[in-house]
C-alpha positions in Angstrom: 37.9 16.3 -17.2 38.8 14.3 -14.1 36.8 16.7 -11.9 33.8 16.2 -14.1 33.9 12.4 -13.8 34.4 12.5 -10.1 31.6 15.1 -9.7 29.2 13.1 -11.9 29.9 9.9 -10.0 28.8 11.0 -6.6 26.0 13.1 -8.0 24.4 10.2 -9.8 24.8 7.9 -6.8 23.4 10.6 -4.5 20.3 11.1 -6.6 19.7 7.3 -6.8 20.2 7.0 -3.1 18.0 10.0 -2.3 15.0 8.7 -4.3 14.6 5.5 -2.3 15.6 7.2 1.0 12.7 9.7 0.6 10.2 7.0 -0.3 11.2 4.9 2.8 11.3 7.9 5.1 7.8 9.0 3.9 6.4 5.5 4.2 7.7 5.1 7.8 6.1 8.2 9.2 3.0 7.7 7.0 2.4 4.3 8.5 2.9 5.6 12.0 0.5 8.5 11.5 -2.2 6.1 10.2 -1.6 3.8 13.2 -1.9 6.7 15.5 -5.1 8.0 13.9 -6.6 4.5 14.2 -5.9 4.4 17.9 -7.3 7.9 18.5 -10.5 7.0 16.5 -10.8 3.7 18.4 
């Protein structure tokens, strides 16, 4: 039972940390790509 609790603890935190991490990582390169496209078009 102890293993289940310890395994569930890091798993839940990992999923929660992964969701925001992906969104931020996608937003960072996405903004940079748009900025680059704007400069190339200009």
